VOGU-3710 file (C-alpha; in Angstrom, 3 decimals, decimal comma):
1> midehehgyf> -20,031/50,737/-30,604  -17,433/48,156/-31,618  -17,733/44,749/-29,954  -14,640/43,213/-28,442  -14,472/40,460/-31,068  -14,252/43,127/-33,813  -11,057/44,600/-32,363  -7,740/43,654/-33,875  -5,864/44,805/-36,915  -5,233/42,417/-39,792
11> tepnsaevvv> -1,585/41,380/-40,141  0,110/38,554/-42,000  0,858/36,526/-38,837  -2,655/36,855/-37,311  -4,738/36,940/-40,502  -6,834/33,833/-39,854  -7,488/34,672/-36,207  -8,782/38,152/-37,077  -11,134/36,840/-39,767  -12,465/34,012/-37,580
21> arnknakdqr> -13,074/36,403/-34,679  -15,380/38,512/-36,856  -17,701/35,513/-37,211  -18,363/35,250/-33,464  -22,019/36,277/-33,786  -22,872/33,702/-36,451  -26,408/32,406/-35,895  -25,543/28,908/-37,090  -22,782/27,385/-34,959  -22,109/24,595/-37,449
31> laqvmevitr> -21,543/27,250/-40,125  -19,191/29,095/-37,772  -17,246/25,889/-37,137  -17,002/25,072/-40,855  -15,882/28,600/-41,762  -13,289/28,617/-38,984  -11,641/25,472/-40,356  -11,879/26,608/-43,986  -10,490/30,064/-43,161  -7,627/28,646/-41,113
41> klheavkeie> -6,647/26,069/-43,750  -7,006/28,515/-46,648  -4,808/31,109/-44,937  -2,261/28,387/-44,144  -2,200/27,397/-47,820  -1,767/30,981/-49,026  1,087/31,549/-46,578  2,818/28,358/-47,705  2,329/28,934/-51,433  2,854/32,710/-51,386
51> ptqeewfsai> 1,018/33,259/-54,694  1,683/36,325/-56,804  -1,244/38,662/-57,499  -1,399/37,239/-61,020  -1,499/33,649/-59,760  -4,287/34,451/-57,325  -6,318/36,128/-60,046  -5,791/33,066/-62,260  -7,213/30,901/-59,459  -10,239/33,188/-59,169
61> mfltrtgqic> -10,799/33,062/-62,921  -10,556/29,259/-62,876  -13,346/29,121/-60,289  -15,327/31,686/-62,295  -15,117/29,582/-65,461  -15,992/26,461/-63,471  -19,202/28,117/-62,311  -20,050/29,553/-65,718  -20,036/26,134/-67,423  -22,479/24,645/-64,878
71> newrqeyill> -26,092/24,114/-65,950  -28,944/21,715/-65,193  -27,144/18,938/-67,099  -23,587/19,575/-65,999  -22,071/20,270/-62,575  -18,434/21,215/-63,070  -17,901/21,800/-59,343  -18,811/18,177/-58,613  -16,307/17,213/-61,293  -13,689/19,351/-59,542
81> sdilgvsmlv> -14,543/17,686/-56,240  -14,217/14,306/-57,968  -10,782/14,824/-59,491  -9,426/16,198/-56,195  -10,585/13,058/-54,389  -12,926/15,060/-52,155  -16,100/13,338/-53,393  -14,663/9,948/-52,475  -13,455/11,233/-49,098  -16,905/12,603/-48,228
91> dainnrkpsg> -18,426/9,302/-49,366  -15,996/7,324/-47,186  -16,708/9,468/-44,110  -20,475/9,161/-44,550  -20,472/5,438/-45,336  -18,268/3,883/-42,672  -19,309/0,253/-42,513  -18,691/-2,558/-40,015  -16,099/-5,174/-40,883  -17,240/-7,492/-43,640
101> asestvlgpf> -19,773/-5,142/-45,251  -19,288/-4,130/-48,881  -17,646/-0,775/-49,463  -19,411/2,117/-51,154  -18,248/4,441/-53,886  -19,630/7,535/-55,628  -23,066/7,515/-57,291  -21,926/9,162/-60,528  -23,976/11,508/-62,716  -25,813/8,957/-64,886
111> hvadapelpm> -28,239/7,271/-62,495  -31,893/7,293/-63,646  -34,436/7,049/-60,832  -37,273/5,398/-62,764  -35,495/2,456/-64,420  -37,896/-0,467/-65,009  -38,168/-3,394/-62,599  -37,417/-6,572/-64,542  -37,787/-10,312/-64,020  -34,644/-11,860/-62,574
121> gsnicldqkg> -32,292/-12,955/-65,349  -33,428/-10,349/-67,885  -31,092/-8,987/-70,518  -30,594/-5,270/-69,853  -28,710/-4,806/-73,153  -31,675/-3,770/-75,304  -29,736/-3,107/-78,519  -27,797/-6,405/-78,326  -24,494/-4,651/-79,032  -21,170/-5,515/-77,458
131> epmfvhgril> -19,741/-8,681/-75,929  -22,323/-10,693/-73,937  -21,962/-10,708/-70,167  -23,627/-12,773/-67,436  -23,569/-11,142/-64,004  -24,597/-13,012/-60,880  -24,068/-13,246/-57,143  -25,765/-13,030/-53,764  -26,981/-10,318/-51,413  -25,909/-11,275/-47,880
141> dtegnpiaga> -25,839/-9,890/-44,351  -22,581/-9,677/-42,385  -23,200/-13,174/-40,951  -23,381/-14,650/-44,449  -27,151/-15,126/-44,475  -29,042/-14,434/-47,736  -31,261/-11,350/-47,852  -34,656/-11,896/-49,465  -36,483/-9,028/-51,145  -33,360/-6,930/-51,701
151> kidvwqande> -33,780/-4,324/-54,461  -30,862/-4,151/-56,883  -30,694/-1,120/-59,171  -27,967/-1,618/-61,783  -26,735/0,515/-64,679  -23,669/0,609/-66,898  -22,008/2,158/-69,931  -22,040/0,286/-73,235  -19,148/-1,252/-75,154  -18,172/2,214/-76,432
161> gfydvqqkgi> -18,161/3,853/-72,994  -21,493/5,715/-73,264  -24,619/5,626/-71,099  -28,046/5,697/-72,728  -28,728/9,242/-71,468  -25,617/10,424/-73,326  -26,853/8,995/-76,622  -30,539/9,820/-76,879  -31,829/8,523/-80,194  -28,817/6,240/-80,595
171> qpdfnlrgvf> -29,261/3,907/-77,642  -32,763/2,804/-76,590  -34,157/4,426/-73,458  -33,174/2,443/-70,345  -30,535/0,542/-72,261  -28,224/-1,268/-69,848  -30,375/-0,427/-66,824  -32,616/-2,535/-64,669  -34,053/-3,128/-61,223  -34,230/-6,637/-59,764
181> rtgadgrywf> -35,428/-8,163/-56,479  -33,926/-11,183/-54,786  -35,836/-14,260/-53,719  -35,411/-16,256/-50,520  -31,910/-17,418/-51,521  -30,636/-13,835/-51,922  -29,373/-14,584/-55,413  -29,402/-12,190/-58,352  -28,477/-12,625/-61,992  -28,903/-10,699/-65,215
191> rgakpkyypi> -27,384/-10,386/-68,658  -25,697/-7,333/-70,132  -22,755/-6,283/-72,292  -19,141/-5,903/-71,172  -18,652/-2,195/-70,386  -15,723/-0,087/-71,536  -13,667/2,628/-69,864  -14,709/6,205/-70,639  -13,559/9,790/-70,004  -15,228/12,171/-67,594
201> pddgpvgkll> -16,193/15,456/-69,340  -12,837/17,063/-70,110  -13,791/19,942/-72,388  -14,112/22,456/-69,534  -11,838/24,052/-66,929  -11,559/20,857/-64,862  -10,446/18,895/-67,924  -7,855/21,558/-68,703  -6,624/21,338/-65,110  -6,228/17,569/-65,476
211> galgrhpyrp> -4,211/18,089/-68,657  -2,011/20,683/-66,988  -1,368/18,218/-64,153  -0,396/15,483/-66,610  -3,416/13,363/-65,707  -5,842/11,516/-67,980  -9,661/11,864/-67,656  -10,580/8,161/-67,802  -12,643/5,959/-65,516  -12,021/2,188/-65,731
221> ahlhyiveae> -14,835/-0,126/-66,866  -17,415/-0,740/-64,144  -21,016/-1,543/-63,279  -23,045/0,645/-60,915  -25,234/-0,733/-58,141  -27,625/0,580/-55,540  -28,633/-2,256/-53,220  -31,419/-1,716/-50,682  -33,224/-4,026/-48,251  -35,521/-3,409/-45,300
231> gfdaltthif> -33,589/-3,166/-42,056  -30,235/-2,671/-43,814  -28,120/0,316/-44,789  -28,433/1,155/-48,477  -25,298/0,504/-50,511  -24,244/2,644/-53,484  -21,228/1,132/-55,170  -19,525/-0,185/-58,341  -17,757/-3,343/-59,372  -14,667/-2,930/-61,540
241> dpddpyihtd> -12,796/-4,879/-64,202  -9,326/-5,471/-62,689  -7,792/-5,901/-66,165  -8,893/-2,471/-67,371  -5,978/-0,255/-68,501  -7,114/2,525/-66,136  -7,869/0,385/-63,074  -4,994/1,905/-61,053  -5,499/5,510/-62,184  -9,253/6,187/-62,011
251> avfgvkqsll> -9,659/9,933/-62,602  -12,113/10,241/-59,687  -10,418/7,765/-57,280  -13,519/5,538/-57,140  -11,740/2,162/-57,295  -11,413/0,134/-54,097  -9,601/-3,188/-53,999  -12,592/-4,934/-52,443  -14,733/-3,947/-55,462  -12,596/-5,693/-58,085
261> aqfrkvedae> -14,582/-8,426/-59,828  -13,206/-11,016/-62,235  -14,566/-10,607/-65,771  -13,909/-14,216/-66,812  -14,102/-14,928/-70,536  -15,929/-18,208/-71,233  -15,706/-19,949/-74,617  -17,765/-23,016/-73,718  -21,028/-23,226/-75,706  -22,750/-25,346/-73,054
271> aaakadvaap> -22,009/-22,788/-70,330  -23,226/-20,033/-72,653  -26,493/-21,845/-73,280  -26,998/-22,288/-69,538  -26,513/-18,536/-69,035  -28,746/-17,841/-72,075  -26,061/-15,826/-73,879  -23,988/-16,354/-77,005  -20,458/-17,726/-76,704  -17,953/-16,388/-76,006
281> fydvefdfvl> -19,236/-14,373/-73,053  -17,955/-12,798/-69,843  -18,958/-14,371/-66,546  -18,956/-11,924/-63,611  -19,713/-13,174/-60,102  -19,882/-10,779/-57,152  -21,561/-10,930/-53,741  -22,673/-7,837/-51,851  -22,787/-7,725/-48,054  -25,150/-5,238/-46,386
291> srkkk> -24,798/-3,894/-42,852  -27,814/-3,761/-40,556  -29,196/-0,372/-39,598  -28,317/0,726/-36,125  -31,291/0,723/-33,754
//
């Protein structure tokens, strides 16, 4: 016996409605809702584009190749989500913050969960390569009060645009990574090396798509942070060099104006000695503001 929702012949004008109606008995209502929206929008796109059979098959083969290149070390679909701006949109929707709190951005693929906890002020550049950098600031609440005991997990690429996990045997393990905890004044500081812009993996189907669209694969120079404190929402974010050549065209749309930090070049030997780095060095100051968890 055919249920009422299974009636209806598929036509071009009613295509989405017929497909959605077939899903009436879905056991998961959230799944039904998601598939209704996806089906409706996909059918709208096909009707607007009017692809040829060959074009549609090319799209299917693109998705096939995207899946085939994925493995435990590489997730090409995340890369596709990134370059379409969807990763950043999902991040924005899931990290809406009250006014005054620092904005989030994407985690990225190079975070290492077990980076060592270091004494405040440590040099995370273990191979001593690149231009010295002194990074400092405060962890605050939205009223401007310092947050004691905040955990700051930081990692960055080196002066050639590579993370340690990309250069096993070349860079030391945990190079340019560290975990720090703030004292009563909420201050943090550490030493590193000025990072460089780098390309996202562009040797696969997503990279070819970028090339076909006339887009470059580069991310501007940045430092990654995860900041956590008891009673506050965790913050996953970056700070960016505003003078980077790719600051306005980040391939994954991760740059936000509020996350631009001045990388100030300092020549003064006395200032360098105070920061315990060689001159010249880059001075980077940036405060992070955490929002309180809702009760």
